[in-house]
N, C-alpha and C positions, 0 to 999 in steps of 0.2 A: 804837756799841757798845763797851764797853770792850775794850780791847787785849787784857788777860789773859784774858777769857772767849773771844775770838776767836782767839787763838793756841792757847790749852789745846783748844778744840774742834777745830781743824785735827790738832794732834797726836795728840788720840784717835782722829780719823778714820783718820789715817795709820797709827798703831799697829795698830788693828783691821784694817785691811786688809792691813796687812803681815803679821799673824798668820794671817789667813783661810785662805790657801794651805796652811800647814804645819797648821792644824787639821784641814782637810778632809782632807788625806793621812792624818794621823793617825787619824781617825775611821774611813776607809777601811780602815786596816791593823787597827786595834785594837778597832773599835767604840766607841759612846759611852762607855759607862762607863769602859772601860781608857784611853780617850784623855783623859778628864777627870782620871783619876787619874795618868797621867803628864803631866798639864799640857800636851797637845798636842804632846809630844816637845820642849819649850822650856823652858830651865834657869828654876828659880826666881830666880836672880840677875838673868835678862833682865825677867820679870815684875816684881820689886821696882824694878829700875831705871826701867823705864817709868813705874810708878806715881809714883815718887818725882820723876822729870823733870817729868811733867805736872803735879803738885801744886806745884812750885816755879814753874811758868809760869802756874799758875792763881792765885798769891798777888796780894793786893790792889795794884792800879796804879791811877793817877788819869787816866793819859794814855787819849786814844781812838785807835781804828784809823784809818789813813791811806788815801789813795788807793792808794799803793804796796802797803801791806798787802793790800788787796782783791786788786790785780791778782798779787800773788806767791801769795795764797791760792787763787786762781781756776786759776793754772799747777798748782799742788798738786793741786788736787781732779782736774784731768785725769788726772794721774799715778795718784792714787788710785783711779781708776775703773778702770784697766786691770786685767785679770784676771791680773797677774803680781805676786807678793808682792815680787820684788825692785824693782818700779817704785815701789811705795810707799815702801820704804827709802831708795831714791834721793831721792824728793821730800823725804823728812825730812831728809835729810842737807844738801840745799840749804837747805831751810826753816831748819834748825837755824843754818846759817851767817849766813841772813838775820837771825835774831833777834840773834847776837853784833853783826854789823854795824849793827842798827837800834836797840839798846839802849845806853844810855849808862851807865858806872859797872859797879859789881860787884853788880847787883841780883838777886834771886831768881830772875827770867826768864831771865837769862843763865845762871845756873848750872843751871836746868832744861834749856836747849838744851845745853850742853856733855854733861850725862847722856845725853840723847837721841842725841846724836852718837855717845857711845860705845856705845851699843847698837846702832847699825848697823854697827858692827865685827863682832860673831857673826853678826849677822842677815843680813850683805850682803857687805861687803868682804873678810872672811876666807874666805868661799866663792869668791867671784872669783879670790882669790890662788890658792886650791887648785886651782881648775880650770886655772889658767895654770902652776902648778908641781907639779903632783899627783905626777908620776913622781920627783921629788927628794925631796918630802915623804915619799911612802910609803917610798921607798928608805932614808930616814934612820930611819923607825920599824921598818922590817924589819931594818935592820943591827942596831939596838939588840937589837931581839928575838932575833935568832939569836945574838949575842953572850952574852946571858944564858942561852939554851938550849945554847949551843955545838953547834950543827946547823947544816946546810947551809941556803942560802937561794938562790933564784932569783927575780930581779926582786922582787915583793911577797909571795912565797910562803915561808914557812919550813917546814922538816921538823920534825914531831912528834920530841919529845926519844928517845921510844920507838921511834921509826920508823916507827910505824903509819899514819901519813899526813901530810898537810899542812896547814898553817895559812894561810890567805889573808888578808893584811892589807888591809882595804877602806878606803875613804875616811871611813866612818863610825867605824873604830877608830882614826884618826889622832891625834896629840895636839894637833893644831893647832885643833881645833874647840873642846876644852877650853881651850886657852891662850887664844883670843880672848875668853873669859869674863873673865878678869882686867881687862880695860878697862873694862867696866861697872860691875864690882863696887868697883875701885878709885876710878874717878870719881865714882860714886854717893855714896860714903862720904866721900870728901875734900870734894865739892861740899857735901854735907848739913850735916858739921860744919865748913865753912869753913877746912878744913886748908890752911895755906900751903906751897906748893911748897919742898921741900928735896931735896939730892941723896941724902939717906937713904931717899927715897921708892922710888928705883930698887932699892936692896936688898930691901925688902920685896915688890916686885912681882917681883924675880928668884927670892927665896925662894918664892912662891908659884908661880911658873912652873916652878921645879924640882920642888916637890911634884906639880904635875899632870904632869909627863913620867914622875917616878918612878912614880906611882901606875898610869899608862897603861901604862907599859913592864912593871911587875911584873904587871899584870892580863894582858896579852898573852902574857906568859912562862908564867904559870901555866896559860894556855889551850892553850899549845904543850907542855905535858908529854905530855898524851895525850888520847884523844877522851873520856874519863871527866871528866877536867877541863873540857875544852872545853865540853862540854854542860851541866854544872853551872855555870860561870863565865858563859858565854853567855847564860844564860836570863833571865827577869824578874827573879829574885831577885839576882842578879849584877849585872845592869844597876843595879837601884834601889840597891843597897850601893855600887858604884862611884859613881854620882851623887852620892850623900849624902857619901860620904867626900871627893869632890873639892869639892864645895860648902864643907864644912867647912873644910877646909885653904885655899882661897882666901878665903873670908869670915875665917877665923882671921888671917892674915897681913895682909890689909888692915886688919882692925880694930885689929891691933898697930902699924900705921902711923899711925892717927889716933887712937891711944887717949889722949892728952892732951886734944884737943879732945873726943872722944867722951865721957870720963868727967867732963869738965867741965860737961857739960850734963845729966848724970844727978843 
């Protein structure tokens, strides 16, 4: 069996199992139609990065699968079979590093593996990081929101600007979840365009991160003005608008970082 087909099939299985738990939860909360419309609460950046990574891995190669490939694949399938989405992303992380070690040179297969490794950051590792440092991360978000509103804070709770109630900063409202999306977006675009590493890349990633924090803090601050603004911004329209704005800024700054390679291909 060609190695590219074998590797791509394993990655498809891993991504599908990793997304399945999130999809089931989204369907239970929103119903089929809304869950599909919201892409199962998974960012379009993650979807595109997964498709691009698998496509690069699938590109034609002349080598065949080895015995070690089969053994590693069998171990990954055991983790994919577990009814825990995190196990699949953990297996994909290990499999991605295996591809990097098993492939010589800067092949498309290696570039695809790097993209999938970047996808595991928002889908697994940032979540584990948040669980370990949730209090500190929420405290940072709460402090910024309280500073914008010039109101009192207690833990992860901020007083409404008009004093009519309190705004609770929950994990889903944290800037960390959206900051982690910068990794798959930047890596996917740089690997797809074969953008060479430069210290200037840090500037573009920093600008993308700054825009994410600014948008998130502004949204939370507007929600903290009063209950009317909270109800309006915290609803589906507010969530969709914020998501679109975040994706545009992240994608925009990443595109500016790889603009030479990107536009040379157009």
